[in-house]
C-alpha positions in Angstrom: -22.0 41.7 -10.6 -23.8 38.6 -9.1 -21.8 36.0 -7.1 -22.9 32.4 -8.0 -24.1 30.3 -5.0 -20.8 28.2 -5.0 -19.0 31.5 -4.5 -20.9 32.7 -1.8 -20.4 29.3 -0.3 -16.5 28.9 -0.7 -16.4 32.6 0.7 -18.1 31.6 4.0 -16.6 28.3 4.4 -13.2 30.2 4.5 -14.5 32.9 6.7 -15.7 30.1 8.9 -11.8 28.6 9.3 -12.0 26.4 6.3 -8.7 26.1 4.3 -10.0 25.0 1.1 -13.7 24.4 -0.4 -14.9 23.1 -3.9 -18.0 21.6 -5.0 -18.4 18.4 -6.4 -22.0 16.4 -8.2 -23.5 13.6 -6.6 -25.2 11.8 -9.2 -22.9 10.3 -11.3 -21.6 6.8 -11.0 -17.5 6.1 -9.4 -14.9 3.7 -10.0 -14.5 4.2 -5.8 -17.7 1.6 -5.0 -15.6 -1.1 -7.3 -12.6 -0.1 -5.2 -14.7 -0.8 -2.3 -16.0 -4.0 -2.4 -12.3 -5.2 -4.0 -11.2 -4.1 -0.5 -13.5 -5.8 1.5 -13.0 -9.1 0.0 -9.7 -9.0 0.0 -10.3 -8.6 3.9 -8.0 -5.7 3.9 -10.1 -4.2 6.8 -8.9 -6.4 9.5 -11.3 -6.0 12.6 -13.1 -3.3 11.3 -16.2 -4.6 10.8 -18.4 -1.7 10.7 -16.7 -1.1 6.6 -18.5 -4.1 5.6 -21.9 -3.8 7.5 -22.2 0.2 6.6 -21.0 -1.3 2.6 -24.3 -0.9 1.5 -24.7 2.8 2.5 -20.9 3.7 1.6 -20.3 2.6 -1.9 -22.0 5.8 -3.1 -23.3 9.0 -1.3 -27.0 8.6 -2.8 -26.7 5.2 -1.3 -26.5 7.2 2.0 -29.0 9.6 1.4 -31.0 9.2 -1.8 -32.4 13.2 -2.0 -28.3 13.9 -2.3 -27.8 16.3 -5.3 -24.2 18.4 -4.7 -21.8 18.3 -2.1 -19.3 20.5 -0.6 -16.1 19.4 0.5 -14.1 21.0 2.4 -10.6 20.5 3.8 -8.3 21.9 7.0 -4.8 22.1 7.1 -3.2 20.8 9.8 0.5 20.7 8.6 3.2 19.6 11.1 5.9 22.3 12.1 8.5 19.7 11.8 8.9 16.4 10.2 7.2 14.1 12.2 9.7 11.3 11.4 12.2 13.2 13.8 10.6 11.7 16.9 11.8 8.3 15.4 15.1 8.9 16.4 14.6 9.4 20.4 13.2 5.4 21.5 12.1 6.8 24.9 9.7 8.9 23.7 7.2 8.5 22.2 6.0 9.3 18.4 2.6 10.1 18.2 0.9 10.4 14.3 0.4 14.3 13.8 -3.4 14.5 14.0 -3.6 13.3 17.4 -1.1 15.6 19.1 -4.1 18.4 19.0 -7.6 19.0 20.0 -9.6 16.5 18.4 -10.5 17.4 14.7 -14.1 15.4 15.1 -15.3 18.2 17.0 -13.9 21.3 15.5 -14.8 20.5 11.9 -18.2 19.3 12.7 -19.2 22.8 14.6 -18.1 24.7 11.6 -19.9 22.6 9.3 -23.0 23.2 11.0 -22.1 27.0 10.8 -21.9 26.3 7.1 -24.9 24.2 7.1 -27.2 26.7 8.9 -26.2 29.4 6.9 -26.8 28.1 3.6 -30.3 27.1 4.8 -31.0 30.2 5.8 -29.4 32.0 2.3 -30.6 29.4 -0.3 -33.1 26.9 1.3 -33.1 23.2 0.6 -32.5 20.6 3.1 -28.6 18.5 3.8 -26.3 16.8 6.1 -23.3 17.3 7.8 -20.3 14.3 7.5 -16.9 14.2 9.4 -15.5 11.0 9.2 -17.3 8.5 11.1 -20.2 8.5 8.7 -20.4 6.0 6.3 -19.7 8.1 3.5 -16.1 8.0 1.6 -14.4 11.8 1.9 -11.6 11.2 0.0 -13.1 10.2 -3.1 -15.3 13.1 -3.1 -12.3 15.4 -2.3 -11.0 14.1 -5.1 -14.1 14.6 -7.7 -14.1 17.9 -6.2 -10.6 19.0 -7.5 -8.9 19.1 -3.5 -6.9 16.1 -4.4 -6.1 13.0 -5.3 -5.6 9.1 -3.9 -1.9 8.9 -4.2 -0.7 5.0 -4.1 -0.5 5.1 -0.4 -4.6 6.0 -1.1 -4.6 9.1 0.8 -5.3 12.3 -0.2 -2.6 14.4 -1.7 -3.0 17.9 -2.3 -0.8 20.0 -4.4 -1.5 23.3 -2.1 -1.3 21.5 1.0 0.6 18.1 0.5 -0.7 15.2 3.2 -2.1 17.7 5.9 -5.9 17.9 5.3 -8.7 17.0 7.7 -11.7 16.4 5.4 -15.9 17.5 5.5 -18.7 17.6 3.4 -22.1 19.1 3.1 -24.5 17.2 1.4 -27.4 19.1 -0.4 -30.5 18.8 -2.0 -29.2 21.9 -3.8 -27.9 21.4 -7.6 -24.8 23.7 -7.8 -21.9 24.0 -10.1 -19.2 21.4 -9.4 -15.8 22.4 -10.0 -13.0 20.6 -11.4 -12.0 17.2 -10.5 -8.1 17.0 -9.7 -5.9 14.5 -11.6 -3.6 11.8 -10.3 0.3 13.5 -10.4 1.9 10.9 -8.1 3.6 9.8 -11.6 6.3 7.4 -11.0 7.3 8.5 -7.5 6.3 5.3 -5.0 8.1 7.3 -2.3 5.2 6.4 0.1 5.2 2.8 -0.7 8.9 2.0 -0.1 9.2 4.0 3.3 6.1 1.7 5.0 7.9 -0.4 8.3 5.8 -3.3 7.5 5.4 -3.3 3.7 1.1 -2.7 4.5 1.0 -1.7 0.3 0.2 -4.7 -1.8 0.2 -2.7 -4.8 0.3 1.0 -5.7 -3.2 2.6 -4.5 -4.0 -0.4 -2.1 -3.6 -0.8 1.3 -3.7 -3.6 3.6 -5.1 -2.6 7.2 -4.0 -5.4 8.9 0.0 -4.6 8.0 -0.9 -0.7 8.6 0.7 0.8 12.1 -2.1 2.7 12.1 -4.6 -0.1 12.6 -2.5 -2.0 14.7 -2.1 0.4 17.2 -5.5 2.0 16.8 -8.0 0.1 15.7 -7.1 -3.8 16.7 -8.3 -4.2 20.0 -6.1 -7.3 20.5 -2.1 -8.1 21.0 -0.5 -6.5 18.0 1.1 -9.8 15.7 4.2 -10.4 16.8 6.0 -10.5 13.7 5.2 -6.0 13.3 6.0 -5.0 17.0 9.6 -4.4 16.2 8.9 -2.6 13.3 6.2 0.0 16.0 9.2 1.0 17.0 8.0 3.7 19.5 5.2 4.5 17.7 2.7 4.2 20.3 -0.4 6.1 18.2 -0.8 6.0 14.6 2.2 6.3 11.7 2.9 9.3 9.3 5.6 7.6 7.6 3.8 7.1 4.3 2.0 10.8 4.3 5.5 12.4 5.3 8.0 10.6 2.7 5.5 12.8 -0.1 7.5 14.9 -2.0 4.0 17.4 -2.7 4.5 18.1 1.2 7.3 20.9 0.1 4.2 22.8 -0.5 2.3 22.3 2.8 2.0 25.2 5.2 1.4 25.0 9.2 -1.4 24.4 10.4 -2.9 28.1 11.5 -6.0 26.7 13.5 -4.5 26.6 17.1 -6.9 23.9 18.4 -5.3 21.6 15.8 -1.6 22.3 16.8 0.3 20.1 19.0 0.2 20.3 22.5 3.4 20.5 24.1 3.0 17.8 26.4 2.4 15.3 23.2 5.4 16.4 21.0 7.3 13.5 22.1 6.2 12.6 25.7 8.5 10.2 27.4 7.5 6.3 27.5 8.3 5.8 30.8 5.7 8.7 32.2 3.1 7.5 30.0 3.9 3.9 31.0 2.4 4.8 34.9 -0.6 6.4 33.7 -3.7 4.9 34.9 -7.5 5.5 34.0 -8.1 8.4 35.7 -4.7 10.2 34.3 -5.1 8.8 31.2 -8.5 10.6 30.5 -7.1 13.8 32.1 -4.4 13.6 30.0 -6.2 13.2 26.6 -9.4 14.9 26.9 -10.9 16.4 24.1 -8.4 14.4 22.3 -8.9 10.9 19.8 -6.3 9.0 21.8 -9.1 9.3 24.4 -11.0 6.7 22.0 -9.0 3.9 22.2 -9.2 3.7 25.9 -6.0 3.3 28.7 -5.2 -0.6 28.4 -4.8 -0.4 24.5 -2.7 2.4 24.7 -0.7 1.2 27.1 -0.3 -2.1 25.3 1.5 0.3 22.7 3.9 1.4 25.3 4.9 -1.3 26.3 5.8 -2.6 22.7 8.0 0.8 22.7 9.7 0.2 25.5 10.6 -3.0 24.1 11.6 -1.3 21.1 13.9 0.5 23.5 16.5 -1.7 23.4 17.4 -0.3 27.1 18.0 -2.0 30.4 16.3 1.0 32.4 13.3 0.1 30.5 13.5 -3.1 32.8 11.5 -1.9 35.9 9.1 0.2 34.0 8.2 -2.9 31.8 8.3 -5.5 34.8 5.6 -3.0 36.8 3.2 -3.3 33.9 4.0 -6.9 34.0 1.7 -6.9 37.3 -0.9 -4.7 35.5 -4.6 -6.0 36.0 -5.1 -5.7 32.0 -4.4 -9.2 30.4 -3.5 -6.9 27.0 -1.3 -4.9 29.5 0.4 -8.0 30.7 0.7 -9.8 28.2 2.7 -7.0 26.2 5.3 -5.9 29.1 5.9 -9.6 29.0 6.8 -9.5 25.1 9.0 -5.9 26.1 11.1 -7.6 28.9 11.7 -10.7 26.6 13.4 -8.0 24.5 15.0 -6.1 26.7 16.8 -9.1 29.1 19.7 -11.7 28.6 17.6 -15.1 27.9 19.4 -16.5 31.5 17.9 -13.8 33.5 14.5 -13.9 31.7 14.0 -17.7 32.1 14.5 -16.8 35.6 12.5 -13.7 36.1 9.4 -15.8 34.6 9.8 -18.9 37.0 10.7 -16.2 40.2 8.1 -13.6 39.4 5.4 -15.5 37.9 5.3 -18.9 38.9 1.9 -20.3 37.2 -0.3 -21.3 39.6 0.2 -17.2 40.6 -0.3 -15.9 37.0 -2.5 -18.1 34.7 -2.9 -14.8 32.4 1.0 -13.9 31.9 2.2 -17.6 31.9 0.1 -17.7 28.6 2.4 -15.5 27.4 5.4 -17.9 27.0 3.6 -19.9 24.2 5.7 -16.7 22.1 8.7 -17.5 20.7 
């Protein structure tokens, strides 16, 4: 019996550790282009200027690579072994997004993609290119077209087999491969992902305003988080899984089998006070080979300071006070906000006149304009 090229590729992908592999044609127009234009026109991308800068290449795979004819779309399961929302119950511990509790998936998936690509070229010929989500390629619409899942009302991919927890990679190839059937939308009337969002980041189903999203605020935003959103961060210090975890399709989800994607013990629910003491070297060592490393120590400690303020525990005052003397103005400002949440108005007023006189620390005193 002759095995088709598509089935050979699928079998090799599974051998390399991918959990799902399906194929799509990239030679047709798609609605994702119009959705991207609308998203950018509304300014919902916030400070992510790279999305607008690469829009011309991003709107269709062949705009990125004109010779592409087919896409091999691959998924790797990173399902957690517990409900990630349980981390929100202990405000003295940090809640870190599931995807950032293990090794950086970019390097892992890219390495596997290169292995698959090399095998494909050697066996079938044709030029090809590999992509993880750092490239200007819309993987989620491609995954929907290939039948891996559909983009839910929260705009993330949902799989009937893996729920919300799939990392995606793509191989674009010059080969014309037989495509798989696309997936259809199975959200129905459910709006669990929309209703659970702490910052109401969804102006409508299938639309997201990144400027209100906790993942954007804690990861992409370089400056201070707008005051209106700081309480909603709670103890989330890197990303947010609420809309993903709320999806009823997770009843079919599986725990990640790839060891490198499983949570490191030290990142499951680390103590806020321990994280607050990290200097740059300690930060880099703790988050080596981890996606958190890319935001840098100062932005990370900014998030820790907001979480300290949201504990409501007076015992956190000394920790926040120490951060108010940090070398980073970003950290100092966040620490001052935290102290305002943790102290009585009288004690806070005394602190700002005794500890931070204007002539000694003008950067911190600028924070007094905050309500």
